[in-house]
Structures are given as C-alpha cells and as structure tokens.
TORVEXGU-996756 format. One line per 8 residues: their letters; for each residue x, y negated, z negated of C-alpha. Coordinates in steps of 0.02 Angstrom, whole numbers. Each point is the difference from the previous one (the first is absolute). Layout:
# TORVEXGU-996756
A	X Y Z; ... $
END
This chain:
# TORVEXGU-996756
MYGEHLSQ	5033 -4405 -2762; -32 -106 155; -26 86 165; 146 -85 86; 117 84 -123; -51 172 62; 127 99 98; -25 26 187 $
DSRSAAAG	-55 181 -24; -127 -46 -132; -65 -138 114; -25 124 142; -92 116 -117; -102 -146 -63; -54 -41 177; -73 174 19 $
RGAQECVF	-90 -9 -165; -55 -178 39; -94 55 157; -105 117 -106; -21 -125 -140; -65 -134 118; -155 106 26; -47 -35 -180 $
LSLPENTA	69 -176 -12; -94 -58 155; -167 46 -78; -97 -140 -82; 11 16 -188; -185 -26 -36; -76 96 145; -161 81 -56 $
GAQTLQHG	3 188 8; 188 9 11; 34 46 -181; 91 159 49; 117 -95 115; 25 -134 -133; 42 135 -126; 125 77 120 $
RCLLLHGG	74 -171 36; 24 -28 -188; 82 170 -21; 121 -38 141; 42 -170 -74; 16 69 -174; 113 143 50; 65 123 -126 $
PGGAERTS	-1 -17 -188; 180 -64 -9; 28 -186 -18; 146 -4 121; -99 92 134; -146 -116 -27; 111 -152 20; 79 66 159 $
LLSLWWEV	-169 41 77; -63 -174 -37; 157 -72 77; -34 107 151; -179 -63 0; 66 -178 12; 97 44 158; -142 102 74 $
EVWRRGGG	-123 -141 -29; 116 -127 82; 29 120 144; -188 29 18; -29 -187 10; 127 -18 138; 145 -55 -107; 128 110 88 $
RIGAGCPE	73 171 -27; 3 84 -168; 156 -42 -98; 24 -166 87; -46 -84 -163; -118 -142 -38; 8 -160 -102; -16 9 -187 $
GAKIVLNK	-161 -98 5; -84 130 111; 56 141 -114; -65 -90 -154; -169 -30 85; -17 184 45; 51 54 -173; -120 -123 -80 $
KLMFQGAP	-139 66 110; 33 175 -65; -1 -65 -179; -187 -34 24; -38 157 101; -179 45 -45; -3 -117 -151; -182 -38 -44 $
GVSADWPS	-54 -181 12; 154 -60 93; -25 -73 173; 128 -107 91; 63 -39 174; 182 53 -1; 120 -108 100; 125 81 116 $
MLYPAPLP	147 -86 -83; 47 -78 -167; 126 -141 -6; 100 -48 -153; -78 -156 -73; -30 -73 -172; -187 -13 33; -120 129 76 $
QYESPSPH	-30 -103 157; 12 144 122; -129 110 -82; -182 -48 -22; -137 109 -75; -140 58 111; -180 -43 -39; -74 115 -128 $
KPAEAPKP	-84 149 80; -150 69 -93; 9 183 -40; -99 107 121; -151 83 -74; 4 190 8; -109 78 133; -157 68 -81 $
SEPAKASA	-30 135 129; 127 126 -60; -40 -14 -185; -185 11 40; 23 159 97; 104 72 -137; -131 -38 -132; -142 66 109 $
GNKKRKSR	90 160 38; -2 162 -98; 74 7 -175; 127 135 43; 86 -117 122; -2 -138 -129; 72 111 -134; 140 51 117 $
GKAKKTSA	35 -184 29; 8 -27 -186; 120 143 -18; 112 -73 133; -6 -170 -84; 45 74 -168; 144 93 78; 64 -159 81 $
EDSRRDEG	-9 -93 -164; 94 139 -88; 135 -3 132; 13 -188 -21; 23 21 -187; 134 129 36; 93 -131 100; 32 -96 -160 $
GEEDGKTA	-147 -119 -4; 37 -90 163; -157 -104 -15; -96 -59 -149; -132 -90 101; -138 98 -88; 43 -79 -167; -159 -75 -69 $
LPASHKLG	-5 -179 -58; 26 -13 -189; -153 -40 -100; 75 -162 -58; 3 -59 181; -180 37 48; -93 -145 76; -114 -91 -117 $
SEAEAKSF	14 -182 48; 69 -113 134; 165 -19 -95; 16 188 -11; -35 13 186; 145 -117 35; 114 103 -110; -59 155 91 $
LLYPSWKR	56 -76 165; 172 -31 -74; 11 181 -51; 104 103 123; -98 81 137; 62 174 -42; -82 -21 -172; -167 -54 75 $
CTSDSEFS	-27 153 112; -150 104 -47; -15 163 94; -1 84 169; -186 33 0; -21 -99 161; 90 139 94; -63 173 38 $
DPEGSAQS	93 146 -77; 104 51 153; 31 -180 44; 49 -37 -180; 128 140 3; 75 -67 160; 0 -176 -69; 90 62 -156 $
KLRLSHAR	135 84 102; 18 -153 110; 16 -115 -151; 133 114 -71; 96 -4 165; -15 -188 12; 66 -18 -177; 151 105 43 $
VRQGALHC	37 -107 151; -13 -158 -103; 113 76 -130; 129 46 132; -7 -175 75; 32 -75 -171; 147 117 -24; 67 -67 165 $
LLAVVKCV	-24 -178 -60; 92 40 -161; 146 69 101; 1 -156 109; 1 -113 -153; 148 94 -72; 98 3 162; -33 -169 81 $
EKRTLYGY	98 -151 -57; -96 -107 -123; 20 -156 103; -84 85 148; -136 76 -107; -53 -165 -75; -49 -61 173; -145 123 -6 $
WSSFIPDS	-42 -37 -182; -169 -80 38; -55 151 102; 0 109 -156; -18 -123 -145; -129 -139 28; -20 -161 -94; -167 -53 -75 $
PVGGPPPP	-138 21 131; -72 -166 58; -160 69 73; -70 144 98; 54 181 -13; 184 15 -44; 116 90 120; 41 181 -43 $
TLLTIILK	159 9 -105; 79 110 -131; -112 -80 -129; -151 59 100; 60 179 -15; 37 -19 -185; -177 -61 -35; -106 92 128 $
DPSPKVRA	79 162 53; -96 150 -70; 155 111 -17; 104 -24 -158; 152 71 88; -15 -129 140; -21 -138 -129; 155 62 -90 $
CALQALSA	99 -1 164; -56 -177 35; 55 -52 -173; 170 81 27; 23 -95 163; -52 -163 -83; 120 32 -144; 141 28 125 $
MLDGSRQF	-41 -164 86; -2 -94 -166; 160 80 -62; 144 -117 34; -112 -141 63; 53 -123 -135; 100 -108 119; -142 -5 126 $
LAVAEDTA	-133 -41 -131; 112 -127 -88; -69 -142 108; -180 32 -55; -73 -146 -96; -174 -64 -38; 27 -112 -151; -36 -153 107 $
SPRTSYTP	-156 -29 104; 27 51 183; -1 -128 138; -165 -19 91; 80 -18 171; 87 169 -3; 34 146 -115; 182 19 -51 $
FSFTLAAA	78 172 12; 39 -7 -186; -186 -20 -38; -43 144 117; 121 115 -90; -71 -55 -167; -175 40 62; 60 172 56 $
IRELHRTL	70 33 -174; -166 -50 -78; -94 111 122; 114 145 -47; -38 -30 -183; -187 -6 34; -5 156 107; 113 105 -110 $
GLALMAET	-99 -56 -151; -160 65 81; 86 162 46; 64 17 -178; -175 -13 -72; -82 115 128; 129 139 22; -40 167 -82 $
SPQTLTQV	136 110 72; 147 3 -123; 128 21 138; -67 -147 99; -22 -103 -157; 184 26 -37; 43 -68 172; -111 -152 -27 $
IKCLAHLV	92 -45 -161; 170 32 80; -47 -113 145; -49 -136 -124; 170 21 -84; 87 -29 167; -106 -154 30; 37 -72 -172 $
SNAPYHRL	187 33 18; 12 -98 164; -128 -141 -9; 59 -175 -55; -125 -33 -138; 92 -155 -59; -53 -80 166; -181 59 -9 $
KPGLLSSL	-147 -62 -101; -11 93 -166; -134 128 -29; 49 146 111; 104 86 -132; -126 -34 -138; -137 90 94; 114 145 41 $
WKQIRPYV	64 8 -178; -177 28 -65; -46 123 137; 145 117 -27; -14 9 -190; -120 150 -10; 103 106 118; 141 16 -126 $
RNRDVNVR	-115 122 -90; -57 95 155; -13 188 -6; 120 24 145; 184 -15 -45; 50 -73 169; -130 -137 -17; 65 -44 -173 $
VSALTLYG	179 -6 64; -44 -109 148; -99 -118 -113; 154 -20 -109; 105 -28 156; -118 -141 49; 19 -77 -173; 188 11 22 $
ALVTTQAP	-14 -94 164; -110 -131 -82; 126 -39 -136; 146 5 123; -59 -113 141; 77 -174 -14; 20 24 -187; -35 -96 -106 $
LPEVQLLL	-161 -48 90; -115 -117 -99; -157 97 48; 72 166 -58; 69 -81 -156; -175 -61 -43; -72 173 32; 127 80 -114 $
RQPEGSTG	-42 -123 -139; -186 39 7; -71 120 -128; -35 175 60; -188 -20 -8; 1 -149 119; 96 90 139; -149 98 60 $
GGSLTPQD	58 160 -80; -178 52 -35; -67 -29 175; -72 151 87; 32 62 176; -83 128 114; 124 124 -73; -74 -16 -175 $
GALSWRHR	-31 186 -6; 185 28 18; 37 -126 -137; -109 81 -132; 133 129 -42; 101 -124 -102; -50 -102 -151; -12 -178 64 $
EAQSPRAP	41 -101 -152; -7 -157 107; -189 23 19; -33 3 -185; -42 -167 -80; 146 -86 -84; 4 -141 -122; 53 -164 82 $
RTPREVDG	179 -52 -35; 59 -173 -43; 113 -96 121; 146 25 -117; -26 188 2; -12 -3 189; 163 -97 17; 93 113 -120 $
APPWLLTL	-66 163 71; 101 95 130; -66 7 179; -136 130 16; 90 78 147; 150 31 -111; -111 82 -131; -86 104 133 $
CASLVTQP	163 66 75; 72 36 -171; -154 102 -44; 10 97 164; 180 46 -41; -20 47 -183; -181 40 -43; -96 160 39 $
RGDQSDSE	-123 3 143; -156 23 -107; -127 135 -33; -27 46 183; 130 66 120; 54 -56 171; -61 77 160; 166 93 -1 $
GGAVGALE	-40 73 -169; 102 -9 -158; -10 25 -185; -98 -117 -110; 110 -134 -75; 135 17 134; 87 -152 70; -36 -74 169 $
PSPVRLEA	73 89 152; 179 -45 38; -38 -105 157; -118 -111 -100; 124 -24 -141; 143 -39 121; -105 -128 93; -54 -79 -164 $
LQVLSHLV	183 -19 -49; 37 -79 168; -141 -125 -25; 73 -42 -169; 169 -30 81; -78 -116 130; -97 -90 -135; 155 -27 -107 $
RGYISLAQ	102 -59 149; -125 -130 60; -88 -50 -161; 124 21 -140; -77 -149 -92; -161 99 -21; 82 166 -40; 125 -64 -128 $
ASLCDIGQ	-134 1 -136; 4 190 10; 190 16 3; 10 125 -143; -147 102 66; 81 14 171; 162 54 -83; -91 138 -94 $
LCARCLAE	-86 53 160; 167 12 90; 75 98 -144; -144 122 7; 24 22 188; 187 28 -22; -35 132 -131; -108 104 118 $
TDPSIQLH	64 147 100; -63 -58 170; 149 -86 87; -117 -108 105; -85 -72 -154; 170 -28 -79; 63 -89 156; -149 -118 9 $
GAKLLEEL	14 -36 -185; 182 -51 24; -46 -108 149; -133 -88 -104; 133 -38 -131; 113 -70 135; -137 -114 67; -39 -62 -174 $
GSGIIQQY	183 -39 -34; 19 -88 168; -154 -106 -35; 71 -57 -167; 166 -43 82; -92 -107 129; -79 -99 -141; 170 -39 -77 $
RAESDVPE	88 -52 161; 64 -178 5; -103 -41 155; -160 72 -75; -146 -120 -20; -74 100 -145; 1 -109 -156; 93 69 -149 $
SSRVPLSQ	-159 11 -102; -78 116 131; 146 121 9; 9 163 -93; 85 -41 -166; 180 58 -6; -27 91 -164; -142 99 78 $
VVQFWTEV	109 45 150; 138 61 -116; -124 106 -98; -72 70 161; 168 57 69; 57 66 -168; -151 116 -5; 18 50 183 $
LSGPLNAA	186 39 -12; -26 105 -156; -136 103 85; -4 128 141; 92 -112 124; 164 77 -57; -60 172 51; -48 -67 171 $
LQNEQHPT	175 -72 22; 76 171 -33; -125 102 101; 114 69 135; -138 110 71; -91 -155 63; 123 -125 76; -139 -116 55 $
LQTSACDT	-56 -19 -180; 180 -36 -51; 10 -132 135; -158 -86 -59; 61 8 -181; 162 -88 53; -102 -135 86; -99 -18 -161 $
LASILPHA	160 -31 -99; 48 -133 127; -165 -93 -31; 38 -45 -182; -2 -186 -34; 182 -57 -30; -49 -104 -152; -91 149 -73 $
FAQLPDKT	145 119 36; 114 -110 -104; -116 22 -151; -19 188 15; 90 107 -130; 181 35 41; -29 187 14; -140 -31 125 $
QLMCITVL	111 -112 106; 139 128 -7; -120 139 51; -57 -96 154; 177 -39 56; 66 175 -33; -142 85 93; 19 -114 152 $
LGLTYSDN	188 22 8; -22 188 -6; -135 4 135; 115 -90 123; 89 168 18; -161 97 35; -4 120 146; -163 -73 63 $
YLVKTAAV	24 -156 104; -167 -75 -54; 47 8 -183; 174 -67 35; -71 -145 101; -121 -49 -138; 132 13 -136; 125 -107 96 $
RALGVYVL	-135 -129 33; -48 -6 -185; 182 -30 -47; 5 -140 128; -147 -77 -91; 75 25 -173; 165 -81 47; -93 -165 21 $
FPCLREDL	-73 6 -176; 76 -142 -106; 28 119 -145; 96 126 108; 94 -104 128; 120 -62 -134; 37 179 -57; 164 39 89 $
MFVADTAN	-12 187 -35; -174 12 73; 52 -101 155; 151 115 26; -103 160 -22; -132 -65 120; 133 -48 127; 75 175 -3 $
AILAALDD	-171 80 23; -38 -116 146; 167 34 83; -34 186 -8; -172 -26 78; 73 -103 142; 86 159 62; -161 101 1 $
RSSNVRAK	-50 82 163; -178 -69 -12; -18 -170 80; -142 -43 -119; 113 28 -149; 138 -104 80; -121 -141 40; -64 -10 -178 $
AAWSLGNL	178 15 -68; 54 -147 109; -148 -100 -67; 50 41 -179; 181 -45 39; -60 -168 63; -94 -27 -163; 152 51 -102 $
TDTLIVNM	110 -124 92; -133 -133 -27; 22 36 -185; 188 -27 16; -30 -173 75; -124 -45 -138; 121 58 -134; 136 -115 69 $
DCVDVDFQ	-94 -151 -68; -113 68 -137; 109 116 -104; 113 -76 -131; 131 135 13; 104 -3 157; -97 136 89; 115 -4 151 $
EEMSDMLL	153 44 -100; -84 145 -89; -67 76 159; 110 142 62; 103 -42 155; -7 179 58; -191 2 -12; -12 -163 97 $
LKMLQAAT	114 69 134; -108 158 15; -156 -107 14; 79 -109 135; 54 151 102; -167 89 -20; -97 -155 53; 114 -19 153 $
RAAADKDK	-37 179 53; -186 -26 -29; 5 -155 112; 29 120 146; -150 108 -47; -180 -14 60; -86 -168 -6; -102 42 -155 $
VKCNAVRA	164 37 -91; 98 -139 83; -116 -143 -48; 38 21 -186; 180 57 23; 47 -168 78; -88 -88 -144; 110 96 -122 $
LGNLLHFL	155 -43 101; -38 -186 -11; -24 9 -188; 160 100 -25; 103 -122 107; -71 -140 -106; 37 89 -164; 182 52 29 $
REGQLSRS	130 -104 -93; 159 -72 74; 107 125 -94; -95 144 76; 1 -73 176; 189 -22 -6; 31 183 -41; 56 110 143 $
AFQRPLED	-133 131 -40; -135 -127 42; 76 -74 158; -58 130 126; -172 31 -81; -28 -189 -3; 36 -17 186; -108 151 41 $
AVRALVKT	-144 -72 -100; 5 -169 88; 15 80 172; -148 112 -41; -102 -156 -35; 60 -83 160; -44 154 101; -174 6 -78 $
VQSVATMK	-31 -185 38; 43 27 184; -87 169 16; -168 40 78; -68 59 -167; -168 -54 -66; -19 -183 -45; -15 40 -184 $
VRWNACYA	171 82 4; 79 -147 92; -85 -122 -118; 74 92 -150; 172 3 83; -4 -190 26; -54 -22 -179; 141 114 -58 $
LGNAFRNP	131 -101 94; -67 -160 -78; 5 84 -170; 181 52 28; 48 -177 51; -51 -57 -175; 152 89 -74; 138 -132 -9 $
ALPLDSAS	131 139 -15; -33 65 176; 140 -56 119; -116 -72 133; 136 -115 67; 133 133 28; -81 171 13; 0 85 169 $
WSGDAFAS	-184 43 -14; -54 -179 -41; -9 -57 181; -109 148 49; -120 -37 -144; -26 -181 53; -9 47 184; -138 128 -32 $
LCNVVTSC	-105 -126 -96; 26 -133 135; -56 122 134; -157 49 -95; -51 -178 -44; -6 -47 184; -59 158 88; -107 108 -117 $
KNLKVRIK	-185 2 46; -54 28 -179; -8 -168 -88; 12 74 -174; 170 75 45; 56 -167 72; -57 -88 -159; 101 117 -109 $
SAAALAVP	155 -14 111; -11 -191 -5; -15 6 -189; 153 113 -8; 104 -121 105; -41 -138 -125; 57 100 -153; 191 -32 -7 $
AHRRCYGD	30 -140 -123; 173 -54 63; 64 -56 168; 143 125 -3; -122 144 2; -49 -44 179; 179 21 62; 82 -112 128 $
DERFGRVW	-82 -142 96; -37 114 149; -104 122 -104; -84 -145 -88; -45 -75 168; -77 164 60; -106 10 -157; -58 -180 24 $
HSLATALE	-38 25 185; -99 159 -35; -107 -85 -132; -28 -153 110; -49 108 149; -117 103 -108; -85 -158 -64; -19 -70 175 $
TSEDMHDF	-82 161 64; -100 36 -158; -163 -39 87; 31 128 139; -89 159 -56; -36 160 95; -126 67 -126; -144 -109 -60 $
LEYRYSAT	-6 98 -164; 169 -76 -44; -70 -176 8; -43 -4 -185; 186 14 -43; 58 -137 118; -14 -141 -128; 102 98 -128 $
LRHTLSRA	131 36 133; 21 -184 44; 4 -44 -184; 139 125 -36; 101 -49 155; -10 -184 -46; 61 35 -175; 145 105 68 $
LLHLLHLS	54 -140 116; -2 -130 -138; 97 121 -111; 136 13 133; 2 -189 17; 27 -14 -187; 152 117 10; 74 -63 164 $
LPQDLPAI	180 -58 17; 72 -126 123; 49 134 125; -180 61 4; -76 -166 51; 27 10 189; -97 163 14; -139 -69 -108 $
CASLTGEE	-16 -164 97; -3 92 166; -164 85 -47; -80 -156 -74; 11 -104 158; -116 3 148; -166 91 14; 55 139 -119 $
GRGIREHL	41 -129 -134; -173 -80 11; -84 168 -27; 111 38 -150; -34 -173 -72; -189 28 4; 14 167 -87; 116 -69 -133 $
IKYLQAEG	-119 -144 -37; -144 123 -22; 108 103 -116; 51 -148 -107; -181 -58 -18; -78 172 -23; -68 60 -166; 53 170 -68 $
GGEGEKDA	157 100 30; 63 112 137; 89 166 -1; 140 1 -129; -20 -184 -43; 42 -11 -185; 99 -119 -107; 128 49 -131 $
GGDTLNCQ	-138 39 -125; -96 110 120; -141 -125 33; -62 -45 173; 62 -167 69; -132 -132 31; 5 -133 136; 77 -131 -115 $
QRVQTLQL	144 116 -46; 31 39 184; 13 -185 42; 119 -25 -145; 110 141 63; 3 -79 172; 50 -167 -76; 145 85 -90 $
TTTRLKAM	54 79 164; -3 -169 86; 100 -80 -139; 129 139 6; 20 -18 189; 26 -187 -16; 140 28 -126; 79 136 106 $
KTEEEESS	169 -47 75; 15 45 183; 123 -41 138; -49 79 165; -183 32 -41; -48 -179 -45; -126 -16 141; -83 165 -46 $
KDALIFFL	-7 -56 -180; -84 -166 45; -125 88 113; -44 125 -136; -20 -135 -132; -115 -97 117; -103 158 27; -18 33 -187 $
EDLLKACK	-44 -181 -42; -133 6 134; -71 156 -85; -4 -91 -167; -90 -149 75; -129 113 82; -31 89 -166; -25 -163 -95 $
GP	-124 -61 131; -35 -177 61 $
END
C-alpha cells in the first residue's frame, strides 16, 4: 500500500495527478469562505467508494504531501514516521473539538516524547451577520433554505447515518447539579451536540456536506491505519504504540489518539473504524503487554516502562467503558465489545491491581440480553475472554462465585430501551441465599449460557423476527456453548457441581439436527473430560476431596455413551462431528473407563478401530490418536489382543498419504511402545514372549521408514525405535530376520542425531539411543553400528548449540552399565575426552536463552564422567589422567566438587530403585570407585593409577570440608 511499492508507470501517473491535487492540499484547512475548496479537497482525498481505491489514493496523498513540502520526487518514498503523521492527521480531518500541532515526523519510542499537544483553541463564534440577514430577509428565501437543509439531511440519512451528532442528550443526563455537570463533561462530545441553529440554512447545508466529506476522509484514513497494522511487523508497530494509545493523562488536554476518535467523533462509522484499528493493534500484543505491572508502587525518581504500559491498559479500560455506556449504534457497540475482548485476551491481569475485570464484568452483563444479535454474541465472546485469560484467575473466580444478583445484572445502561424486549429476571427481587447455598450453586455464567442454549427466547421476538417460544439464534447458542467450554477448561472446580446438568445439555445438543450445535456440544464434552483428567493427574495439586468423585464420573460417562454420541460417531455426512466425537472418547478418565460396563468399553474400542480406516483424513487422525490414548490405560495395556489390534491399525495409518495422519500414527506408535516397556516390569505374565515376533518386526521396520519422514513424523518415530530396541529379547536379536532391520534402525537414529532437523527431533533421537543402550542383549561391544552410535553422541555433546540436546546425549553416554559396552580402550578414551571437553566448555554459550540449562548440563556431564571412572579398567587410566592434569584438570575438579555437593538430581540420575541420588549417595559412590582403583592390579599404568587416586582423594577431602 505504500507509495514506494508503486510501479514506475503508476508513479509517473501519480506525479501528474499530484500536481492537480496540490492545489487542494496547499489550501489551509480552516480558511474562512473556502468550504467549497475544502469539500473538493475531501472528495479528492476520499476517492471512490471502493476501499482499495481509497487506500491507494491516501497512499498517493502521502507522497504528494511529502513532494509538496520539498521531500523529493513522488515515489521516492518517505520514512514510516512521516507517513504515520500524515495518516494520523487525516484521521482527525474536520473532527470537531480536536486541535493539535502535528509534528513533521514520528519516531518509534515507548513514550510520546516527540509529540506534544497544542494549547487548547477556543471554538470560533459564528459570524452573526449572515444569520441576521437571513432572518431579516423575505420568508420565501428562508423557506427555500429550509427546503435545502431538509434535503441535505435526507441525503445524509441515505448515506447510512454517517453522523449522529444531532442525537439529543438523554433525559437521565440533563444537568441538575454540579455532580451532574461533571458527568455531562465526561459524556462524549458527539452526544452533547444540540443543533445547527447557529448556522443559516444555506450555510447549514454546506456545513452538513462538508462534515459528511470530512467523515469519509477520516474513515478512509482509519482504513489505511488498519491495513498498516495488519501489514507492518508487530515489533515495528509497537514503537509507535504511544502515538495511538495513551496512558493516563497527567494534566492538560490529552493528545489526539484513537481513543479520542472512539469517544468524540460524531460519525458511528468512523468510531467503528477506529475500534477495528485498535482491535488489530491489541490482537497478538500479549508478549508486548506481558511486562506491564502496577502491583507495586512506582519509583518517584522515574516511571518504569512496565508501569507506563499498565497505565495504558487502565486507560483503555476506562475509555472503552465510557464508550460502552454511551454508544447507541448497534454496529459500533459490537466493535466496542469486540475491542474489549481483544484487550482482555492480551493484558496480564495477574500483574495488575485487581478491579479492572470486576468493573467490566458488571458493565457487560446487561448486553447479553440486548435486542441486537451481534451485540449479544460479542458480549458472550467477551465473557469467554474473561474466563480464558490467565485461568484460573482469582478475581474471575471470585466473580463466578458471586450470586447473580450481586454481579450488576440489574444495572441499566443508555440502551435500556433496547433491553426492555426481554424479561429481566435479574432485576426482580430475590430472596437472599445462605452462604452454603451460594457455595453449592453453579456459577451464574454457567446457568446463563445453559439457558441461552436450551430455553426459549421469551414472549417478544428478536429484531430479526421469529416465532414466539423459539430458541435463541444459532450464533448466540454457539457462542454460549463456547463460553461454557472456556469456563469448564479454566474453572472445572466451579463447574463440576453441575456435571450431570452439563452432560444432559451436551446430549440435547448432540440430538439436534444442526451440525454446528452438535459439534460444539461434543467439544464441551471433550473439555469436561479433559478437566476431570487434569484433576486426577499425579502432579495435580487438587486435593482428593475436591476432585469429582470417581463414581460420579463413571455415571456421567455411562449416560453420555448410551446417548446420542454413538450417532455422532457414525455420522459420515459430517466428518468434523465424527472427529470431535473421537476426541470426546479420548477424554474419558482411565480409572472411570475401567469401571464402565464391558459392552460400553467394547463399543468404544470397536468404533475407534473401525474409524481408523475412514476415507476422511480428519476422522482417521482423531481415531488413531484416541487409540494412542487408550493403549496407555492400565486396564487395556495388559490386553495383548487389544495391543495387537491397535498396532495393526497404527501400522496401516503410517502408510497414509496424509502427513497429519502419519504424524498422529507415529505418536500413537510411540505410546504403544511405551506400553511395551511398562509391561516388561509390571505384568506378571511374560509379555515379551507372548508378543508376536512378526508384529514386532513390522513395527521396527515401519518406525525406521517413518524416521526418514517429515520432522513432525520423525520426532515420535525415533521415540518408538528406542523403545523397540529396548524391548527386543536376545532370542529375537539373534535371528537372521532381525539382523538387517536392527542395523537399519540404529543407523536411522544415528543419522537423525547428526542431521540438521529440529532440536526436538535430535533430542528424541539422543533419548532413543540412550533407551536402546539399556537393553543388555544389544551387542554394543561387537556390532558394526556401535562405533557410529557412540561417535554421533560424542559429536553432539561437544558441538551442538542446543543445551537440551547436549544434556540428553550426555545422559545417553552414561547409560551402559558394563565396561564392555563401550568397546575397546580407544573408543572409551574418545567418550571420556568428549565428556571432559564438553564439561570444560559448558560455560561457553552462543544463545543467552540457553543459560538456564547450563547447570543441568554440567550436572549431567559430571555424573557421566564419574560413571566412566567407576567402570574404568587399567588400560583406560592413561587417557583419563591426561585430561585431569593441568588447567583442564582444575576446571573439571571444580565442576565435580559442585556436582558432589549439589542437592537434587541431574538428567537420568537414578539409583536401582528409580530414586534420585542425593549428595551423600554420590560421595559414597565416589568412595567405592576410589577403593576399587586402589585394589586394581596394574603393571604399566601404575603412575596413572596413583595420579587418579590422588585426584579422587582430593575430591573427597574437598567434599568433606575443613
């Protein structure tokens, strides 16, 4: 959209048009008696009715203005700051009550230090001569003037209500006292206008046309700003943040910003455009606003940037709250609420003083019952943002616990006439409830949304019409279901009291004919199931007494699975609904699934296995994922038939042409192989012997092929390879049918470790090699691929820039439990040298973000070195002693002392029982190593042995302290 992006031909044409345009642009904007020229100037700036043409003409105006001011030829381009200044100037073209000295340039800065407001200019009184002549003249002339004025007003109404400046002040806002006068001043200026009686009839008609033209120019400029916000990189845009969004005014008239337009512009369309531009600026600003904080008192010597941002957020809340109460245009009111939703979604309220959300919560309550459907939908969207932001937020949790009558549901707004169409039960007096009733009652927002989905609208119809007793329009019901999903996801502890009611609501939605309602009902079920699973996780901090009782969960899923969910699973006409229904089956609590009736369990498994062969890739992806979840259930992972059927379905999905299906199949295969590892130790029956060799071979080959696929498939394929190499028994590894697939699998892991794939893939590959090294049946000492496996890990542990990958490779090198697994003394020496070099250079980092992993890296490297010392043989001592002498040895000694004295465990540091080693156990292990070395019989390496023993005894003395 910028002028410098125009082609050479268009620039030449622009130069010709610019010479004519400069005639209008060079005229002073407020020259008395130049209304015709101002009107023509506005028409030229506004251009045609198309948005694209309007944007291009304004871009041309930027270049023409720079060229007129001596900035060079048209098309030469100008800095972004100059363009933004010119566009901002047009945003206030002819705006009443706005006066400012516009700078020639805006510079990106966190504070508005380059732009200062001009002294307030009093409005010029209209000249009395012309109106006096008009009133003293004959009545025929005056009547013609009135006719012209009426015609102008009619044409303005035909334009779609461009200006509502003639709106009279509501009776409730008439001045009657000093307090009311102050509230009148806070009322937007476009609501305080009275009439055009100060103008004569012809002059009033011209003024009306000019105001309409000015409004169109402002609207076009805001469209340009919206395009800039969408196109310019966010990091660049935030440099000009303070030019459009101010913080709290300290004193004097505030500078003109977007908030000025939202409150003072007389045109509802211009206000709506300003709200759209503000919403675009707020959208995606979470990272920028994350530093805002005002919980602590600011320093008196200076104002931190975090406090300035917090003040800007509060100013946005204040201004948008005023606009919400004053706006009468339904379209603009919808934009106000949407803008508030963007603000709530991105502001860090956990770092701000509480109270902002409480005020907004009460303000928005009446708009859920507004006559306009779009306003009702946007109000529900705002409630969804409120229960989503940083959930669970204590302030929102308190608001949800409050009774409905105390949330301001009965408060009135200037739109009360639009609210009278609906029975407002919240305004009727209610009997006070006891604290026990309040605690046991469901959140009022949950009750409200459930009523919007299921109950009729009332005795009066919507503005769109409809039969008496009909349900809410589909957009309102869908948004209410989405709010319920957000509420369940973030505040399951408050929603669990209505578990059965929500289940019945979802069943009713699934039984309807509208696929959208069915889909949102299934998604609500999925969110509810996921919330219950989160409560029962081992790492959950929810006490057992506060969880949903297991018997209630079993009853809930029994009723759901015997209802219309089965029909949704088999609805082939709506694949998206089938997909959501599969996700719902995957959200069943494992403990509850084990207590479901056998026929219900069999139904779930059979349906999912059948849907893995669906023609729709979305359905197939969801079904394969659900099987990957089920295979981890304790009640199913021991079922060999189910594991085999799931494995066959996953293997078929791995050959699908859709990469999404293959990625989810690789994830499920990784889960299935995790189950194999768990069953090695937990199942009484020898699970390894009962598992089919042919099926294991197919899984190994399929995972090897998937390791050469895209990264999103590869990351889980290598995980499955590591588990399979760990699971295979010695009898299987010795068979000729497994020899070539085994080598291919290891080389696939080696290739992935050394590749330029994403760090997550390389991390998983290092983990897989370490997992494979845990299998004592693998011939690490004699296999041809063993040297490549160790060499790849040694290369990564010393050269990879990602510290998490280096940590996992160091942990893998410390996995082999026997000295023979490391091969000859030359390979052992290379492993030792790589770990020692990595520890010495562990403080050299290229990326500061990796610093937080540096301590874990040194911890893991130190453990790996001591592990090799514990396994070392006499022929290994010279290589070890060579690295422990000199400057390198002093650095290693310091790191080893820190490791021995540190609390907590590093990567992969477990004892035989799976517990993390403490500092006392590490010192004991070192003492055993020293004792073993002293008893070791050596001939040629006696000096190396003595030097190593001296080094270890010095470590022990340093650990014991003085």
